[in-house]
C-alpha positions in Angstrom: 316.5 29.0 -6.8 315.2 32.5 -7.3 313.2 33.3 -10.4 311.1 36.0 -11.8 307.8 36.6 -10.0 306.6 40.2 -10.1 307.8 43.5 -11.4 307.2 47.0 -10.5 308.8 49.0 -13.3 308.8 52.4 -11.6 310.4 51.1 -8.5 313.7 50.6 -10.0 314.0 54.3 -10.8 314.3 54.9 -7.0 317.8 56.1 -7.0 318.6 56.6 -10.6 322.1 58.1 -11.2 323.3 60.8 -13.4 323.0 59.5 -17.0 320.4 56.9 -16.1 318.2 55.7 -18.9 315.0 57.4 -20.0 311.5 56.3 -19.1 310.6 52.8 -20.3 309.2 52.6 -23.8 305.8 51.1 -24.7 307.6 48.0 -26.0 309.6 47.6 -22.7 306.4 47.9 -20.7 304.8 45.2 -22.8 308.0 43.0 -22.3 307.8 43.4 -18.6 304.1 42.5 -18.5 304.8 39.4 -20.7 307.6 38.4 -18.4 305.4 38.7 -15.4 302.7 36.5 -17.0 305.3 33.8 -18.0 306.7 33.8 -14.4 303.2 33.5 -12.9 302.6 30.4 -15.1 305.8 28.6 -13.9 305.7 26.2 -11.0 307.4 27.3 -7.8 310.2 24.8 -8.3 310.9 25.6 -11.9 314.5 25.9 -13.0 316.0 26.7 -16.5 317.3 24.0 -18.7 321.1 24.0 -18.1 321.8 23.0 -21.7 320.3 26.4 -22.7 322.6 28.5 -20.5 325.8 26.6 -19.9 327.4 28.8 -22.7 327.1 31.7 -20.2 329.1 30.0 -17.4 332.5 29.2 -18.8 335.1 31.4 -17.1 337.9 29.2 -18.6 337.1 30.2 -22.2 340.7 31.5 -22.7 342.7 34.6 -22.0 341.5 38.0 -22.8 343.5 40.9 -24.3 343.1 44.7 -24.7 339.6 45.8 -25.7 336.0 45.7 -24.5 334.0 42.5 -24.3 330.5 41.7 -22.9 330.4 38.4 -21.0 328.0 36.5 -18.7 328.0 33.8 -16.1 325.5 31.7 -14.3 325.1 32.4 -10.6 322.4 31.2 -8.2 320.3 30.1 -11.2 320.5 33.5 -12.9 322.4 34.5 -16.0 324.3 37.6 -15.0 326.0 40.0 -17.4 329.2 42.1 -17.1 331.4 44.1 -19.4 335.2 43.8 -19.3 337.4 46.7 -20.3 341.1 45.8 -20.7 343.4 48.8 -21.3 345.7 49.0 -24.4 348.7 48.8 -22.0 347.7 45.4 -20.6 350.7 43.0 -20.3 349.8 39.4 -19.6 353.1 38.8 -17.8 352.4 41.5 -15.2 349.6 41.4 -12.6 347.4 44.4 -12.8 344.8 46.1 -10.7 341.1 45.3 -11.1 338.2 47.7 -10.5 334.6 46.7 -10.4 332.3 49.7 -11.3 328.7 49.3 -10.1 325.9 51.3 -11.7 323.2 53.2 -9.8 319.6 51.9 -9.2 317.6 52.0 -12.4 320.8 51.8 -14.5 322.8 49.1 -16.2 326.4 48.1 -17.1 326.1 49.9 -20.4 325.2 53.1 -18.6 328.1 52.9 -16.2 330.5 52.0 -19.1 329.6 55.2 -21.0 332.7 57.3 -21.1 330.8 60.5 -21.5 328.6 59.9 -18.5 331.3 58.6 -16.1 334.7 58.6 -17.8 335.9 55.5 -16.0 337.1 53.8 -19.3 339.3 56.8 -20.1 340.8 56.6 -16.6 341.4 52.9 -16.9 343.2 53.4 -20.2 345.3 56.3 -18.7 346.2 54.5 -15.5 346.4 51.0 -16.9 343.9 49.1 -14.7 341.4 46.5 -15.7 337.8 47.7 -15.4 334.7 45.6 -15.1 331.1 46.8 -15.3 328.7 44.2 -13.8 324.9 44.5 -14.2 322.5 44.4 -11.3 319.3 42.4 -11.1 316.6 43.1 -13.7 313.6 41.4 -15.0 313.9 42.9 -18.5 315.6 40.8 -21.2 318.0 43.7 -22.0 318.9 44.2 -18.3 317.8 47.8 -18.1 316.5 49.3 -14.8 318.6 47.0 -12.7 319.1 47.3 -8.9 321.6 45.9 -6.3 320.8 44.1 -3.1 322.9 46.3 -0.8 321.2 45.2 2.3 318.5 47.7 3.1 318.2 48.9 -0.5 317.1 48.7 -3.3 314.1 47.5 -5.3 313.6 44.0 -6.6 317.2 42.9 -5.9 316.7 43.6 -2.2 313.1 42.3 -2.1 314.1 39.0 -3.8 317.3 38.6 -1.7 319.4 38.4 -4.8 322.9 37.2 -4.0 324.8 40.1 -5.4 327.8 39.6 -3.1 328.2 36.1 -4.4 327.7 37.3 -8.0 330.5 39.9 -7.7 332.8 37.4 -6.1 332.1 35.1 -9.1 332.9 38.0 -11.5 336.3 38.6 -9.8 337.0 34.8 -10.0 335.9 34.6 -13.7 338.0 37.6 -14.8 341.0 36.4 -12.8 340.9 33.2 -14.7 341.3 35.0 -18.0 343.5 38.0 -17.1 346.5 38.5 -14.8 345.0 40.1 -11.8 346.9 41.4 -8.7 344.8 40.0 -5.9 346.1 42.7 -3.6 344.7 45.4 -5.9 341.0 44.4 -6.3 338.7 47.3 -5.8 335.0 48.3 -6.1 333.4 51.6 -6.9 329.7 52.5 -7.2 327.2 55.2 -7.9 324.1 55.6 -5.7 322.6 52.1 -5.2 325.9 50.8 -6.7 327.8 52.8 -4.0 325.7 51.2 -1.3 326.6 47.9 -2.9 330.3 48.9 -2.6 329.8 49.5 1.1 328.2 46.0 1.4 331.2 44.4 -0.4 333.5 46.1 2.2 331.3 44.4 4.9 330.9 41.0 3.3 333.8 40.5 1.0 336.8 42.2 2.6 338.8 39.1 1.8 338.4 40.0 -1.9 338.2 43.8 -2.1 341.0 45.8 -0.6 339.3 49.1 -0.9 335.9 50.5 -2.0 334.6 53.9 -3.0 331.1 55.1 -3.1 329.6 58.2 -4.8 326.2 59.4 -3.6 325.3 56.1 -1.9 325.5 55.7 1.9 326.0 52.5 3.9 322.8 50.4 3.6 324.2 47.2 5.2 321.9 45.5 7.7 324.8 43.9 9.4 328.5 44.4 8.9 331.5 42.4 10.3 334.4 42.7 7.8 336.8 39.8 8.0 339.6 42.3 7.9 340.0 46.1 7.8 339.1 47.6 4.4 339.8 51.1 3.1 336.7 53.2 2.3 336.2 56.4 0.4 332.9 58.2 0.3 332.0 61.1 -2.0 328.8 63.0 -1.7 327.3 66.4 -2.6 325.8 68.5 0.1 322.7 69.3 -2.1 322.0 65.7 -3.1 318.2 65.4 -3.4 318.0 61.6 -3.7 320.2 60.3 -0.9 320.2 63.2 1.5 323.5 64.2 3.1 321.9 64.4 6.5 320.1 61.2 6.1 316.8 60.0 4.7 315.3 59.8 1.2 315.0 63.1 -0.6 312.1 64.2 -2.9 313.7 62.8 -6.0 314.7 59.5 -4.6 311.7 57.2 -5.4 308.4 56.5 -7.0 307.5 53.8 -4.5 308.8 54.4 -1.0 308.7 50.7 -0.3 311.5 50.1 -2.7 314.1 52.2 -0.9 314.9 52.9 2.7 315.4 55.7 5.2 319.0 56.3 4.0 321.8 56.5 6.5 323.4 60.0 6.7 326.9 60.7 5.3 328.3 61.5 8.7 326.9 58.3 10.2 328.2 56.2 7.3 331.7 57.6 7.8 331.5 57.2 11.5 330.6 53.5 11.1 333.8 52.9 9.0 336.0 54.9 11.4 334.7 52.6 14.1 335.0 49.3 12.1 338.5 50.1 10.9 339.5 51.3 14.4 340.8 54.7 13.1 341.6 57.8 15.1 338.4 59.8 15.7 339.7 63.2 14.5 340.2 63.6 10.7 342.7 65.8 9.0 342.1 67.8 5.8 343.6 66.5 2.6 341.8 68.9 0.2 340.2 72.3 0.7 339.3 74.3 -2.3 336.3 76.3 -3.5 333.4 73.9 -3.9 335.0 70.8 -2.5 336.9 69.4 0.5 338.2 66.1 1.7 339.2 64.8 5.1 340.9 61.5 6.0 341.1 59.4 9.2 344.5 57.9 10.1 345.8 55.3 12.5 343.4 52.7 11.2 344.0 49.0 11.8 346.2 47.1 9.3 346.9 50.3 7.3 343.3 50.8 6.2 342.1 54.4 5.4 338.8 56.1 5.6 338.2 59.3 3.6 335.3 61.6 3.0 335.1 64.1 0.1 332.2 66.6 -0.1 331.2 68.9 -2.9 329.1 71.9 -2.3 326.9 71.3 -5.4 326.2 68.7 -8.0 323.2 67.0 -6.5 322.9 63.3 -7.2 325.7 63.0 -9.7 329.3 61.9 -10.4 331.7 64.8 -9.8 333.6 65.7 -12.9 331.2 63.9 -15.3 330.7 65.4 -18.7 327.0 64.6 -19.0 324.1 66.0 -17.1 320.7 64.3 -16.7 317.9 66.3 -18.2 316.4 68.6 -15.5 319.0 67.6 -12.9 321.9 69.4 -11.3 325.1 69.8 -13.3 327.8 67.6 -11.8 330.4 69.5 -9.6 333.6 70.3 -11.4 335.3 71.2 -8.2 336.3 67.5 -7.9 337.3 64.8 -10.4 335.8 61.7 -8.8 337.8 59.4 -11.1 341.1 61.0 -10.1 340.3 61.0 -6.4 339.1 57.4 -6.4 342.1 56.0 -8.3 344.5 58.0 -6.1 342.8 56.6 -3.0 343.0 53.1 -4.2 346.7 53.5 -5.0 347.6 55.1 -1.6 345.8 52.7 0.7 
């Protein structure tokens, strides 16, 4: 069992995405300190009382319908939270696509679900797919400042070897028990550290996820042997100052360098997937407009696709987003990430 031990509050801000939360309040800092003291007082083999958390672990609680609901499940001794967004058009007699949307490092499910910051909920309602926002690992009671264990990055989730692949598998299983999900249309998308986690899912859960998309988060996997070819879309700004396009951690990427990594470059990330999916080495242009271009690799094994979309500006942000972080670059409007991602998932 893995339980709370120590907490470095600033470390989880290492790759905070556009729209990430503000600096911790005095009350949150006190909560973190209290949690650290409680954890230090617990014996090494301590485990929670199952009678206190079983209410969080019942995926068979009955079918869901249109709307938004916050749920949780017990995985690997931890209560993990996620938000389910079911579009108004949901028809329980027809299997529908499922998309998991993973927030950036220092964020939370609530941040990723904010329609003004990312707009994924609007896209789900428009296109008719089921959308789930899981939360990464956090020591805080409210789940803020969470990170994902994407392999080489990031923060406490990585350092404590949190089983995020297993958790996200469990989320798909729990949601599939309550909604009619098309198992051939299960996808994952992520921002920054969440994008890195999407790359890891392509490596370690290709039997579940048919395609993944990452925005501003390069491949951080420490080993990768997909069980089958999986389609991968990567979106990145040339002027990203967190996860540098050419590789490495930029000046805005971290407070504590130990909590991140020497990020893989965008070209190397794409080259890895071209090799893994056995695609033809030369890409072809699929989009070329002022401020943005996309190129795709064809001839991949089992019909998989690899595609890269690059914006000239926007920094560490979600292209097409309506909100801008204070003091950060305005997201590029040359590309609508939600439109590009959904089209990619549907054309795989």
